C-alpha angles and dihedrals in degrees: 000000000000115000092220120112127253112280120246088254091054092047091049090050093050095046096044093046089048087053091054091047091049095051091053097044091046089054091054096045101044095079096047097088095042112030099083090059094044094048093061089081098046120111115258094014123165127166091250093053091048089056092046090051091052096047106029093092087066093060096054092039090055093046098048109031097081094041090048090051091052091045089055088059088061107037102022136272101259098054090052093047092048091049091048094050091048090053089050092050093048091049090050091051092049091050091047093055097039119109094182129068090236090056091054090049090054090050093048090048090056091046090058094045089065087080103167102148094102092046091050091052091048091051090050088053091050091053101046134062118245095254093053100038095095089058092053092047091049092053091051093044093053090062090071094063094041092048091050092051093048092046094052090056100032096045096069091040093052090044088059092049105038106002126233093297087057090051090053090050089051091053089053090053090048090053091051089047087054090056090051091051090049095051098039108031108024114085118233112242119237089230138354126223139161114282112201092201095054108027141053115255114206095218091059100055095091092053094046095046091050094055107101093197091056091044089057089056093045090053090047096054089045090055093043094056093037089058093045094051094042088051092057090053088067110015096078089051092046091051091051092047089049089060106267112124114227096246089059097049090101088066088067098036093054098059092036093054094044090047091047095051092047091046094051099049098073091052092048089053092047092049093056104031099040094035093239096134098129099046092044092049090050089048092048092053090048091052090051090051094047090049090054091050088051090052090054092063104025106036092113097056118080104214096043088046091052093049092048091050089053092052092044094052093046087058093041093052090046093053093043089057099042102041097068088047089054091050090052091049094046105041120089107265094246093047102051094114093049092047091051091049092054090044092052092048089051089053092055094044086055091055091053095047091045093053095046096042093042092053094046094047092046090054092051105033108013126234094318091061092054094048093046091051089052092049091053092051091048089053089054090050091048091054091051092046095055089058096051119110122256107267120244109244094223131132128229120239137171132208124193103227097169132229116339141150127252094262093053090044091057091046091049092051089059093048093050093046089058091064114103110259098021108118101170135012137183122180115203115217092196096055106020093234127134110216111204143186109208141179105232091203093058107027118124098215095182090057091047093049089062089076096052118099 
């Protein structure tokens, strides 16, 4: 809760870890706008296998990210991150040299198995003080959106220069660059421990998985990334069939992505500042669904397709920004890291299901079948969303209260909860941190600072 700024060491940690995150996410996103076209010439190709190749990284990412994060608690963050980035580089090299669709699937599977996101977040938590940790996490989180925007434009350009094999080689180089950043620029923490705000805790899974409000959000992010990945099984083909040659696809993606980011920002601000989170989320899901219905009927006409893509990505960017905020507002204060871990795994499972289902449906029913399937799932998500509770517009905060026993922790929770503006408190005996949910408009920070050591 200190007003002081992040130290140079904390800033270096946040920026360098964001760089590692960005190199990895860029490597995953670059092939999305180009792979479906490239795969048509691979040996053994079928529409279903194209979809599997696009989405398979999500399966291994979902399976390994939480275990890798827990492993980093035992053997250290940096060894796990290095191993994950090496797996990603090896998978990229295999995909680059493959001339069969099965070879690419093997490579993409290995790419996803280098699941280092949880370990990176844990390392960021090790290297930042509690009061500045949200800033570091925000810097790292922003790299996802920026990487996606760059990849949508750069993917088709790079495809024209070096082809998809060249893109896979580039992703391998980016992974190795991430290792160099880790070893050279990222500080080594004095000690590593479990951070409830940033990591999954095994004892909390039952509570998190039994929370129906959190499960609504987990289902939502699964559907969001299912729809995105299924879309990229067919959108590059639809753009080509509508008359836009593949090397020029960036000329559409660039204005669409800029327009979509600009269009989403006012609604993100309204959702938070005017406390309109639920209606704006419901509206965003509806816009996604209407876009998919439009794709069903207009996917073979260029200008309608371009307009629908703009609307889709406004809604997609909006949901990508608001969903993590909803998780943070909904999860029990002591289980935020676990809730985010399950949420992230759901996101990657959605990417896998979307790729596999999108490919299979495209093979049987064409593009319209894929878009209709997505619209039906979005309708199901919309029905769940309208029944969710209004979120509490509270902020998360942490105070380092130092070592204490369970009796003192329980006593301290009561004392902190009596402070104006503190709505929820949990004091961890194992880490000496008070995890709080506060109302920023009411909080008495001077009173709260009395408990900080």
